[in-house]
C-alpha positions as CSV (number, residue, x, y, z in Angstrom):
1,A,0.0,0.0,0.0
2,P,2.7,2.6,0.6
3,G,4.6,1.8,-2.6
4,P,8.3,2.6,-2.9
5,Y,8.0,5.4,-0.4
6,R,9.2,5.9,3.2
7,V,6.0,5.9,5.4
8,D,6.8,5.9,9.1
9,N,3.2,6.0,10.2
10,L,1.0,3.6,8.4
11,N,-2.3,2.0,9.2
12,V,-4.0,-0.2,6.6
13,H,-7.6,-1.3,6.8
14,A,-8.7,-4.1,4.4
15,R,-12.0,-5.7,4.0
16,A,-13.0,-8.7,1.9
17,V,-16.6,-8.7,0.7
18,A,-18.6,-11.6,-0.8
19,T,-20.9,-10.6,-3.6
20,N,-22.9,-12.3,-6.3
21,N,-20.6,-11.0,-9.0
22,M,-18.1,-13.2,-11.0
23,F,-15.4,-14.6,-8.8
24,T,-12.0,-12.9,-8.9
25,S,-8.5,-14.3,-9.4
26,A,-5.0,-13.3,-10.2
27,F,-4.4,-10.7,-12.8
28,R,-0.7,-10.4,-13.4
29,G,0.2,-9.5,-9.8
30,F,-3.0,-9.7,-7.8
31,G,-3.3,-6.5,-5.7
32,G,-0.1,-4.9,-6.8
33,M,-1.4,-2.8,-9.7
34,Q,-4.5,-1.7,-7.8
35,S,-2.5,-0.4,-4.9
36,C,-0.1,1.4,-7.3
37,A,-3.1,2.9,-9.1
38,A,-4.0,4.5,-5.8
39,Y,-0.7,5.6,-4.3
40,E,0.8,7.0,-7.6
41,Q,-2.3,9.1,-8.4
42,Q,-2.2,10.3,-4.7
43,M,1.4,11.4,-5.2
44,D,0.4,13.6,-8.1
45,E,-2.5,15.0,-6.2
46,C,-0.4,15.7,-3.2
47,A,2.3,17.4,-5.3
48,Q,-0.4,19.6,-7.0
49,A,-1.9,20.6,-3.7
50,L,1.5,21.6,-2.4
51,G,2.4,23.4,-5.6
52,M,5.4,21.1,-6.1
53,D,6.9,19.4,-9.2
54,R,5.5,15.8,-9.1
55,V,8.9,14.2,-9.7
56,E,10.6,16.3,-7.0
57,F,7.8,15.5,-4.6
58,R,8.4,11.8,-5.1
59,R,12.2,12.3,-4.7
60,L,11.6,13.6,-1.2
61,N,9.8,10.5,-0.2
62,Y,11.5,7.6,-1.9
63,L,12.5,4.6,0.2
64,K,16.3,4.3,-0.1
65,T,18.6,1.2,-0.3
66,G,19.1,-0.1,3.2
67,E,16.1,1.6,4.7
68,G,13.3,-0.4,6.3
69,M,9.8,-0.4,4.8
70,S,6.7,0.2,6.8
71,T,6.7,-3.4,8.1
72,G,10.2,-2.9,9.5
73,F,11.7,-5.3,6.9
74,V,14.8,-4.0,5.1
75,P,14.7,-5.2,1.4
76,P,18.0,-7.1,0.8
77,S,18.5,-5.6,-2.7
78,A,19.2,-2.2,-4.2
79,I,16.3,0.3,-4.4
80,W,16.7,2.1,-7.6
81,T,13.3,3.9,-7.8
82,E,14.9,7.3,-8.3
83,K,17.1,6.2,-11.1
84,C,14.1,4.5,-12.8
85,V,11.8,7.5,-12.5
86,D,14.5,10.0,-13.6
87,H,15.4,8.0,-16.7
88,A,11.8,7.3,-17.7
89,W,10.8,11.0,-17.2
90,A,13.8,12.3,-19.1
91,T,13.2,9.9,-21.9
92,L,9.6,11.1,-22.3
93,G,10.7,14.7,-22.2
94,G,9.5,16.0,-18.8
95,E,6.6,18.3,-18.2
96,T,4.2,19.5,-20.9
97,T,3.4,23.1,-21.4
98,P,-0.3,23.7,-20.4
99,G,-2.2,25.6,-23.2
100,G,0.8,25.6,-25.5
101,G,1.4,23.9,-28.8
102,D,-1.1,21.2,-29.6
103,N,-3.0,21.9,-26.4
104,K,-4.7,25.0,-27.8
105,G,-7.5,23.0,-29.6
106,P,-9.8,20.2,-28.4
107,I,-6.9,17.7,-28.5
108,K,-4.9,18.0,-25.2
109,I,-1.5,16.5,-24.6
110,G,-0.5,15.2,-21.2
111,R,2.3,13.3,-19.6
112,G,2.4,11.1,-16.5
113,V,4.8,9.0,-14.6
114,A,4.4,6.3,-11.9
115,A,6.8,4.3,-9.8
116,Y,6.2,1.0,-7.9
117,Q,7.5,-1.5,-5.4
118,Q,6.4,-5.1,-5.9
119,S,7.5,-8.5,-4.6
120,Y,8.9,-11.4,-6.4
121,G,8.6,-14.9,-4.9
122,R,5.9,-16.3,-2.8
123,L,5.1,-15.2,0.7
124,T,7.9,-16.1,3.1
125,F,5.7,-18.1,5.5
126,L,4.7,-20.6,2.7
127,H,8.1,-22.5,3.0
128,D,8.6,-22.3,-0.8
129,T,11.0,-24.7,-2.5
130,S,12.1,-25.7,-6.0
131,E,14.1,-28.6,-7.3
132,A,16.3,-28.8,-10.4
133,W,18.5,-31.6,-11.8
134,V,21.5,-31.0,-14.0
135,G,23.6,-33.8,-15.5
136,V,25.9,-34.4,-18.5
137,E,25.8,-37.4,-20.9
138,V,28.9,-39.1,-22.2
139,D,28.6,-37.3,-25.5
140,G,28.9,-33.9,-23.7
141,T,25.1,-33.2,-23.8
142,V,24.0,-31.2,-20.7
143,I,20.6,-32.2,-19.4
144,V,18.5,-29.9,-17.3
145,R,15.3,-31.3,-15.6
146,S,12.8,-29.1,-13.9
147,G,9.1,-29.3,-13.3
148,V,8.7,-25.6,-14.1
149,T,6.0,-24.8,-16.5
150,D,6.8,-22.2,-19.3
151,I,3.7,-20.1,-19.8
152,G,5.3,-18.1,-22.6
153,A,7.7,-16.0,-20.6
154,G,10.9,-17.9,-21.4
155,Q,11.2,-19.7,-18.0
156,V,12.7,-22.8,-19.7
157,S,15.2,-21.1,-21.9
158,A,16.5,-19.1,-18.9
159,L,17.4,-22.4,-17.2
160,G,19.3,-23.5,-20.2
161,Q,21.2,-20.2,-20.3
162,I,22.1,-20.6,-16.6
163,A,23.5,-24.1,-17.2
164,V,25.5,-22.8,-20.2
165,E,27.0,-20.0,-18.0
166,V,28.1,-22.3,-15.3
167,L,29.4,-25.2,-17.4
168,G,31.0,-23.3,-20.3
169,V,29.1,-25.0,-23.1
170,T,26.6,-23.7,-25.7
171,L,22.9,-23.8,-25.9
172,D,23.2,-26.3,-28.7
173,D,24.7,-28.7,-26.1
174,V,21.7,-28.4,-23.7
175,V,18.5,-30.4,-23.6
176,I,15.8,-29.3,-21.1
177,Y,13.0,-31.5,-19.8
178,N,10.2,-29.5,-18.1
179,S,6.7,-29.8,-16.8
180,D,6.3,-33.6,-17.1
181,S,6.3,-34.9,-13.5
182,A,7.3,-38.4,-14.8
183,V,10.8,-37.1,-15.7
184,T,11.3,-33.9,-13.8
185,P,11.7,-33.0,-10.1
186,L,9.2,-30.7,-8.4
187,A,9.7,-27.0,-9.2
188,G,6.5,-25.5,-7.7
189,T,4.1,-23.2,-9.3
190,T,4.7,-20.8,-12.1
191,T,3.2,-17.9,-10.1
192,A,4.2,-15.0,-8.0
193,T,7.1,-14.0,-10.3
194,R,9.0,-16.9,-8.7
195,A,10.2,-19.1,-11.5
196,L,13.5,-17.5,-12.4
197,Y,14.2,-16.7,-8.7
198,M,13.4,-20.2,-7.3
199,T,14.1,-22.6,-10.2
200,G,16.8,-20.5,-11.6
201,N,18.7,-20.6,-8.3
202,A,18.1,-24.3,-8.0
203,T,19.5,-24.9,-11.6
204,K,22.5,-22.7,-10.9
205,M,23.3,-24.5,-7.7
206,A,22.9,-27.9,-9.4
207,A,25.1,-26.9,-12.3
208,E,27.7,-25.5,-9.8
209,G,27.7,-28.8,-7.9
210,L,28.4,-30.7,-11.1
211,R,31.0,-28.1,-12.1
212,V,33.1,-28.7,-9.0
213,R,33.6,-32.4,-9.9
214,L,34.4,-31.6,-13.5
215,V,36.9,-28.9,-12.6
216,D,38.6,-31.2,-10.1
217,R,39.1,-33.9,-12.8
218,A,40.2,-31.4,-15.4
219,A,42.8,-30.0,-13.0
220,K,44.2,-33.5,-12.5
221,A,44.4,-34.1,-16.3
222,L,46.0,-30.8,-17.0
223,G,48.4,-30.9,-14.1
224,V,47.3,-27.7,-12.2
225,A,45.4,-26.8,-9.1
226,P,41.5,-26.7,-9.4
227,D,41.4,-23.0,-8.8
228,A,43.6,-22.5,-11.9
229,I,40.9,-24.1,-14.1
230,D,37.9,-22.4,-15.9
231,L,35.2,-23.8,-18.2
232,G,34.4,-22.0,-21.5
233,D,34.1,-22.5,-25.2
234,S,33.2,-26.1,-24.5
235,K,36.6,-26.7,-23.0
236,A,38.3,-26.9,-19.6
237,F,41.4,-24.8,-19.7
238,E,44.1,-23.3,-17.5
239,V,43.3,-19.6,-17.0
240,A,47.0,-18.6,-17.1
241,N,47.7,-20.8,-20.2
242,P,44.6,-21.3,-22.3
243,D,46.5,-23.6,-24.7
244,N,46.6,-26.1,-21.8
245,N,43.1,-27.4,-22.3
246,L,40.8,-30.4,-22.6
247,A,37.7,-30.6,-24.7
248,F,34.5,-30.7,-22.5
249,V,33.3,-33.9,-24.1
250,D,36.7,-35.6,-23.4
251,L,36.5,-34.4,-19.8
252,V,33.1,-35.9,-19.4
253,K,34.3,-39.2,-20.9
254,L,37.1,-39.3,-18.3
255,C,34.6,-38.8,-15.5
256,A,32.4,-41.5,-16.9
257,A,35.2,-44.0,-17.2
258,E,36.3,-43.4,-13.6
259,G,32.8,-43.4,-12.1
260,I,32.8,-39.7,-11.1
261,H,29.2,-38.7,-10.5
262,R,28.0,-36.6,-13.5
263,S,24.7,-35.1,-12.2
264,E,23.4,-33.1,-9.3
265,L,19.9,-32.6,-7.8
266,V,19.3,-29.5,-5.7
267,N,16.4,-28.3,-3.7
268,F,16.5,-24.5,-3.3
269,C,14.6,-23.2,-0.3
270,A,13.4,-19.6,-0.1
271,P,13.9,-17.5,3.0
272,F,11.4,-18.4,5.7
273,S,9.8,-16.1,8.2
274,D,6.8,-16.4,10.5
275,H,3.6,-14.5,9.8
276,L,3.6,-10.7,10.2
277,D,2.9,-9.7,13.8
278,P,-0.9,-9.5,14.0
279,D,-0.8,-6.6,16.4
280,T,1.9,-4.4,14.9
281,G,2.0,-5.6,11.3
282,Q,5.8,-5.8,11.6
283,G,7.8,-8.5,9.9
284,Q,8.9,-9.9,6.5
285,A,6.2,-10.8,4.0
286,H,8.2,-11.4,0.8
287,P,11.8,-12.4,-0.1
288,D,12.6,-9.2,-1.9
289,Y,11.2,-6.4,-4.1
290,V,11.5,-5.0,-7.7
291,Y,11.5,-1.3,-8.4
292,G,10.8,0.6,-11.6
293,A,8.8,3.2,-13.4
294,H,6.6,3.9,-16.4
295,A,6.1,7.2,-18.2
296,I,3.3,7.9,-20.6
297,E,2.3,10.6,-23.1
298,V,-1.4,10.7,-24.2
299,S,-3.7,12.8,-26.3
300,V,-7.2,13.5,-25.1
301,D,-10.1,14.8,-27.2
302,I,-12.1,16.8,-24.7
303,E,-15.1,16.9,-27.0
304,T,-15.4,13.1,-27.3
305,G,-13.3,11.8,-24.4
306,E,-11.1,9.7,-26.8
307,V,-7.7,8.9,-25.4
308,R,-4.7,7.8,-27.5
309,V,-1.5,6.6,-25.9
310,L,1.2,8.3,-27.9
311,R,4.4,7.2,-26.1
312,S,5.1,4.5,-23.5
313,V,8.4,4.4,-21.7
314,A,9.3,1.5,-19.3
315,V,12.3,1.5,-17.0
316,H,12.9,-1.4,-14.6
317,D,15.8,-2.5,-12.4
318,I,15.7,-6.2,-13.1
319,G,18.9,-6.9,-11.1
320,Q,20.6,-9.0,-13.9
321,C,19.2,-9.7,-17.3
322,I,19.3,-13.4,-18.1
323,N,17.3,-13.5,-21.3
324,R,16.8,-10.0,-22.8
325,A,14.2,-11.0,-25.4
326,A,12.1,-12.7,-22.7
327,V,12.4,-9.7,-20.3
328,E,11.4,-7.2,-23.0
329,G,8.5,-9.5,-24.0
330,Q,7.3,-9.5,-20.5
331,I,7.4,-5.7,-20.2
332,E,5.7,-5.3,-23.6
333,G,2.9,-7.7,-22.5
334,G,2.6,-6.1,-19.1
335,T,2.3,-2.7,-20.7
336,Q,-0.5,-3.9,-22.9
337,N,-2.3,-5.5,-19.9
338,G,-1.9,-2.2,-17.9
339,Q,-3.1,-0.1,-20.8
340,G,-6.3,-2.2,-21.0
341,Y,-6.8,-1.9,-17.2
342,A,-6.5,1.9,-17.5
343,L,-8.7,2.5,-20.5
344,S,-11.0,-0.2,-21.7
345,E,-11.2,-3.5,-19.7
346,E,-14.3,-3.7,-17.5
347,M,-16.7,-6.2,-16.0
348,L,-20.1,-4.7,-16.5
349,Y,-23.3,-6.1,-15.0
350,D,-27.0,-5.5,-15.6
351,Q,-29.2,-6.6,-12.7
352,G,-26.5,-9.2,-11.7
353,R,-26.0,-10.5,-15.3
354,L,-22.5,-10.0,-16.8
355,I,-22.9,-8.1,-20.1
356,T,-19.2,-8.2,-21.0
357,P,-18.6,-12.0,-21.2
358,S,-16.4,-12.2,-24.3
359,F,-13.6,-10.3,-26.0
360,S,-16.3,-8.6,-28.2
361,E,-17.4,-6.6,-25.2
362,Y,-14.5,-6.9,-22.8
363,L,-12.1,-4.7,-24.8
364,M,-8.4,-5.4,-24.6
365,P,-6.0,-3.2,-26.5
366,T,-5.0,-4.5,-29.9
367,A,-1.9,-3.7,-32.0
368,M,-3.8,-0.7,-33.4
369,D,-4.0,0.8,-29.8
370,M,-0.5,0.2,-28.7
371,P,2.5,2.5,-29.3
372,R,6.0,1.0,-29.4
373,V,7.1,0.4,-25.8
374,E,10.5,2.1,-25.2
375,I,12.3,-0.2,-22.8
376,T,15.3,0.5,-20.7
377,L,16.7,-2.3,-18.4
378,L,18.8,-1.2,-15.4
379,E,20.9,-3.9,-13.8
380,S,21.8,-3.3,-10.1
381,R,22.9,-7.0,-9.9
382,S,21.6,-6.9,-6.3
383,G,18.6,-9.3,-6.5
384,I,18.4,-12.7,-4.8
385,G,17.8,-14.6,-8.0
386,P,20.6,-16.2,-10.0
387,Y,23.5,-13.8,-10.8
388,G,21.6,-11.0,-8.9
389,A,18.5,-11.2,-11.0
390,K,15.0,-10.0,-10.0
391,G,11.7,-11.0,-11.3
392,I,9.7,-8.9,-13.8
393,G,6.7,-11.0,-14.9
394,E,4.0,-9.4,-12.7
395,P,5.8,-6.0,-11.9
396,A,5.8,-5.2,-15.6
397,I,2.1,-4.2,-15.5
398,T,2.0,-2.4,-12.2
399,P,2.9,1.3,-13.0
400,V,1.3,1.5,-16.4
401,A,-2.3,2.3,-15.4
402,P,-1.5,5.1,-12.9
403,A,1.0,6.6,-15.4
404,I,-1.8,6.8,-18.0
405,A,-4.2,8.2,-15.4
406,N,-1.7,10.8,-14.4
407,A,-1.1,11.7,-18.0
408,I,-4.9,12.1,-18.6
409,A,-5.2,14.4,-15.6
410,D,-2.3,16.4,-16.8
411,A,-3.9,16.8,-20.2
412,I,-7.4,17.8,-19.1
413,G,-6.8,19.3,-15.7
414,V,-9.4,17.0,-14.1
415,R,-8.9,13.6,-12.5
416,V,-11.2,10.7,-13.2
417,F,-11.4,8.6,-10.0
418,E,-12.4,5.3,-11.6
419,M,-10.9,2.8,-13.9
420,P,-11.2,2.1,-16.8
421,I,-11.0,5.8,-17.8
422,T,-13.5,5.6,-20.6
423,P,-14.5,8.4,-22.9
424,E,-17.9,8.7,-21.1
425,R,-16.2,9.1,-17.7
426,I,-13.8,11.8,-19.1
427,V,-16.7,13.8,-20.6
428,T,-18.7,13.4,-17.4
429,A,-15.7,14.6,-15.3
430,L,-15.1,17.6,-17.6
431,R,-18.8,18.6,-17.4
432,A,-18.9,18.3,-13.6
433,A,-15.7,20.4,-13.4
434,A,-17.3,23.0,-15.7
435,Q,-20.5,23.1,-13.7
436,S,-18.6,23.5,-10.4
437,G,-16.5,26.4,-11.9
């Protein structure tokens, strides 16, 4: 609820209400984007009430690296909110000029920005675990086994890349078995932005366990100490004398001939903490957090209420990028999701009957509605995932809707306090503002 800000005095009241509407479920980070939609619009409203620049107002309140959040927990990774916001805002071009340029006619241009804090990994009191198995066949083929399910975000390919990094082979040498419980160890759910963090760490640890035995045998073959050996280019070689090397496949054959174990199974366990204190709300709820920002430029026709997203700028600290194409795909997909949440997607009922049951009525943005998403990936290398990575699957959506809402308010001078911000709601808000003077 407080977002990426330092809030020393916090009291949150929550209520769950049973209704006869359609049941609800996860929507790319359940609860995260709804909270962000509230606190980031509030930040703009507070800045306006104080007569301050909205980015400067945020800067005064950011949670900094090493500071405790409102539950008393100190996030273990870097908090780069300020870097993300500054970069996104500068890329967009900063503040618009009210009444200037294109804003003189019925088409008004506005800009908005939003930051966020969001967890990756499941709640710490759930005892989360994930297993991975890494082995190597006599022909040099590296096998990775994991029960992780790839739902289109590149979870499986990331495991292959991690094995490649540790063992010094190429992706052509790697075979990955996933999802099938008959041939893979349990990896847990593909939820909560946990797959790379949990299964990625398990895969890295398994590959590193295998690597130790391979390096020890290579050192013996090459006549040097194990700490003088590295793996790369499908070889084991002496770091100080790369010509003194052994092909990876020949090293594996040596291990096989001598009965040296050529596989490793690892069960990675996430940090565990008890429930938050029920009286004070203090304690640790999540393993770690992601930070980032989104900046948006929109045009709004004040006669019709039509909104067009002209530019969309995403900046996230992902810790360490494992698979750039997958990360950028997640951000692009999250941006599309967030734009729909902000402008068009709505469950409408008529006397208890859902009247938006299909994609003909429940309107998601299409390619015609989406601008190119301008993505910048920052790498603090401070996350608790493999190589300092952080998760991005769910956080990619979180700041998009409030950035659009802030851009619309900047364009028309009136805030719409309901999502989606449809043309009807914009026109209604403008009429109400005109009537109130």
